[in-house]
Each structure stands twice: as structure tokens, then as C-alpha cells.
N, C-alpha and C positions, 0 to 999 in steps of 0.2 A: 665818638664818645657816649659815652650810657645814657641811657633815657632814666629820667627821675618817678620814682615812685612815691606814692607818698600815702600814707599809713594812717586811718586814723583807729581808736580801738586798738592802737600798739601794744600795750600792756596786758591786755585780754585775750581773750581764748582764740577768739576769733582772727582779730588783727595780728595779734604773736604768731597765730600758724600760718597768714600769710609770709611774714616776712622770715619766719623758718624756713619756710617753703625755698623762697626767693632765693637765700643767703645760701641753702644746701643745693640748690641744682648749679651744676657746672657752667651750663648756657648761661641760664636766667642771669647768674650771679654778676656776669661780666654784661648781657646787658642793661641789666637798670641797676642802680642806687635807690637805696630806701634813704627814703625821709619819713621818722617817725615821730606822730603827734602825741602829744600827751598835754594833759593840764598841769603837769607839774614836772620839766625834767630833769630836775634837782633831784630827785627821788629815787632809791636804788635803782629801781626798774630801766629807769628811764639813764641813768649812768650804766647799766649793765649795757641796752643798747646800743651808748654809744661805744663798748669796749668792742662789740659786734663790727663796728665800723659803719653804724648807723650814723644818718643825720637826727639832730633830735629835737624839735621845736614845741614852742607853743601854742594851742590851742583849745578852744574850747565850743564846743557848739552850742552852749548859753549864753554865749557871747561872741554875738555874729561878726563884731569887728576885728576879731581875734582869725578871722575863715581865711580871707582874703592872701593874707600875706604868707599863714601855713600852708595854702597849696601855687602858691606862684612858683612858673617855673617847672608843672610836675606836666610827664606825659598822661601818667596814669595816678588817680587817686581812687585807694578803697575807705568803703561808707561803709560803718556799723552804727545804730542808733541802739539805744538801751532803754526801752519803757519802762523796766521794773525797778531804774533808779527813781522815774518821779512818781511809776504809776498812772501816770496819765498822757493820753493817748494823744490831746493836745499839746502837750510839751514837745514829746518826741517826733508828732509831726512838724511841729516849729522848727526842734533844730535840724532834723534831716533837710526841710527847705532850705532850711540858711546855709548849709553845706555847697545841696546843689546850687543856690544862686552864686557862691563862690568859686563853683568851679565852672559856671558860665561864664562867668566875668572874668577868667584870667585862661579861659582858651582852651581847658584842658579836652586832651583829645579821646579820653576813655576813665569813663566813671564806672566802677563795678562796685556796686550795692548790695549789701545784704538784706535782700528782701524779704516778702511770705505773702502767701496769696493772699486775696481780699475774701474774707470768707464771707461778709455779706452779700457778695455779688455770687460767689460759688456756689452758695446755698438758695439764692433766691428770696436773700432773708429769712433764712429757718434759723440760722445760727448768727446774729444779728451783734454778739458781744464779747466778739474773740477780738479787742484793742489791740493787744499787742503782734494782730496779724495785721489786722486791717491799715493799723497807721504807717507800717513800713509801706503797703501797698500804695496807700496814699502819696508817701514821698516817692516812692516808682511812676506813679503816674504823673507827678509835676516835675519831676528830671526832666521825665521823656517830653512832656508840653511846653516846655521851656527852650527846647533843642538842645539838652544834654544828651551828646551820645553815652547810652546806658548801656550797662550788661548786670541783670543781677541773680545773685547766685541767692537759693533760698534751702536753707536746712529743714530736714526732718526732724523726728522726735530725739531728744539728743539721748546719745549711750547715758552721756550720764544721770538723766533724770531716774534711771533705775536703781542707783545708790541710794536714794530716798524711798523709790515705789517697794523696794521690797522691804519690810519688817520683820524682824525677830522674835518669835514667841516665847515663852518660858520656860518648855520644851526644848526650845534652841531650833526648831522648826521653823524656818522661813516663809514667810506668804509674798506673794504678790497680787495684789486685788485691784483689779480695773473694772471701770463700767462698761466692758469689750467682752463681745464671746471669746472661748479659748482657741478657737481656729479663726480671729481678726487678723488676717494679715496686715502689720505696721511697719510702716518703715524706719530705719532708725539710723544716727549719725553723730559721726565723732567729731562735734563742732575745732576742739583743742587741737587735734592731728592731724584732720582732713578738709578743713576750709582752705588751706595753702594750696592742697593739690589739684583744688578747682579753678580755683583764682591762679595758680601757675600757668596751666592750660591754656586757659584764657590771655594770659599776657604774652604764653608763646608765639599765637597767634590773634592779634586783641581786635582786627576790622572784621575775622571772620562772624565773632561772638556779639557786635553792636546792634542792641535791638533785643535782643537771646533773654530766654529765661534757663537759666540753669538749676536744676533741681538736685539738690545735693544726699544723697542716699546711700550708704551701704548696702544695704540691702532691705529683703522683705523677710519679717520674721512674726508669727505669731503667738501669743502669750505661752501655748503650749514649749513651743520652741526656745523658746528666752529661759524657762524656767527650767527645761531639760537640758541646756547648755549650763547653765548656771549650777545646776545639781555637778554636771561632769566636770564645771572647771574648779569649783572651790569645796567638792567632796561632803557638803551641806544639804540636810534635809531641808526641800522647798516643795510648793505645793503653788496652783494656781487658782483661785477665787474669783468666778464673776459676781460682781456685786451689783446692786441698783443704782441710779443716777441720784439719789437719794443719798444713799449710804455713803458714796463718793462725797459729794457736797458736804456731808456732814462731819466724814472725815477729816477732809482738809482743815490746814492750819494755816489758817489764811484771813489779812484784818478785817475783809466786809465782805458782806453777800453777794456782791457785784462784780466782785473778784473771785469768789466762788464758783459763781454761773460762770466767767470767764473761762476755768478750767475745766467745767465740765462738757464745754462746749467743746471744749478743744479735742472732748477724747472722741463727743460724737463727731466731729470732723475726721477722725480717724475710722470709727467703725460704721458713717453711712456715707463718706465722701469720699474715701482714701486720700486722705489728708490734702492732697493735690489735682482732686478731681476725679472723673469719668476716665480721664487719660493719662492717669500718673504712672502707671507701669512702664508703655511705652513711651511716654516722657523722661522716663530716671535710666531708662538702659540708654536711650539716645544722649540723655547728661553724660553718662560715663564714658563716653570716647573723649572729652574732654579731660580726664580726672590725667595728672600727671605723676607716675609714682600708682602704690598701690593702697588701696580704702582698708581702713581699718576693720576687723570683723569682729561678729559679736562674742566668741569666746575671749580674742584680745581684749575686746574692753572689759569685759568684766574681769578680767585678770590684772587689767589695768587698775580700775576702781579697789581693788582690794586694798588691805586686810579686810577680810568680811566677819 
């Protein structure tokens, strides 16, 4: 009999990617059946999942009373939280802990959680304001502390963020302006297409990855390389400009100074701490062994984001 995989965020980029990878895999689609969790199963996205053979159930991490029934009977659960929905670390951590509690209470054998590095700890307090990272790391720590068999996938900077980062000038030239040097390598990743390829690899051999942190990155790219690939793919004129930390904060269209500082520190994490810390390159290379399928390349991502 097939094992039950319950997927939270089923209609979003990461959860949707997990479902697509499992249903599209000749072996894993037989080994696992899908239960998709959404706040409103009656919406078109939920109906579409049903038509693809998934069981669709109601579950809301803001309402812990809905979570135990949502994960009951699962062999594995994929969980993802969304800081940007509430813009509150406290809310995100509360939701993630509620899900971990439900996973623990129902005896799930593997909890695959979309986490991120604890930036405050990683930087010894130099960058204390990246709350959308630290909150996820604290959920991961909590799940492990209560004895939940946990594997985490940790995403790099999203390719999709480049869409809004390139600004088109009046003369038609695009400019990428970031507070990092032109030759600073940064990790990039396609969450919509590739999250599931990592999770599928984990689910193909689940017990081998309990307690592991899997780092998701297609590769390392400098701003210079990003601009050159952009020009090659789109045929558009483009430049890179390194800007100061202050210029970057002033240019951001975010509602509060705190969020602007948070996003600045996100880029300082890339610039000064390799995003995942000093062993990032070795750990990303090791994590590539997990991937089931082919990761999206930078040129493919730029093309997919079009038209420009």
C-alpha cells in the first residue's frame, strides 16, 4: 500500500512544486499518495488538485485545532510557513510550532520543513534583524527538540526576485543595482520548479536524511554573470551598479524601516557570510546529490520570467 504524503502550502510555489515532482515521478507516484492541505479546498486551486488525484483537506496553521486531523495517518509531511503573510516572526513561529506539535502527536515518520539559516546565530549577532530567516530556524529547532524526525530544505535567494530587481530606464536599458560587489557570488534557486526535486530525492530514501539540512541552490552567480546572461537571453541592454547600503534601503518600497533593514541585512548575509555560512560551497555541492531531476539554470530562469 502506498504511503501518505501530506503537503502544506499545496497551492503555493513550494508545496505545489513538491506535489508536481511526486505526481510526475514514475516510481514515487506509486510509493506515495498525496494529501494536499489548503485553507479552502473548494477554491479552484483545490479542485484542480483533486482532478489530479490528490486528496484535498482543510487545514490552517493559524488554527491549531485543524492540524491534527490534516496530518493524521501521514508517513511524511511537508511543511512551509509564510512570514510575509503576517510580517510577524512571532506569528510565523507560532504557526510552525503548532504544525510540529500536530506532526509529533500523530506519529509522522518524517517532517520535511522549509527552513532557513538562523542569521543572528550564524553571524554572531552582527545581523540580528533577518526575522523571516530566524523564525524558520527556530521552528526547525523546536521540531527537533520535541523529537520530531525532521529534515529541512533551505532555499537560496529566489531567481524570481530578479524580476523586480532589474529596473528599466527611460532609454530602455535595464539596471541591476544591489549592495554587493560585481564579483560577489550569490546562490540562486527556483522554488516553484525545483523545491520538489530536492524533496523527491529525500522521499526516495527518507531515513537517510533524518536530521539533515539540505541546501537548495542551482549554482553560484555573480551580479556580472547575471547581467551578462540577462543580455544574452533577452537581447536587452543591461548594466550592474553596486550601490551603498543606504541607497539600497532608500530604494526599497517596503512599509516600515524595520523591514527595509531586514532586507538590507539579507544582502549583507550574501555579501559577507555566503548566505549559508563559511561551508556553504561544500554543503551545497553535497546537497546536489539529493536532487531527483535537473535543476533550473540561470538562463532558463531568466527566460521563464519573461516577457521583459
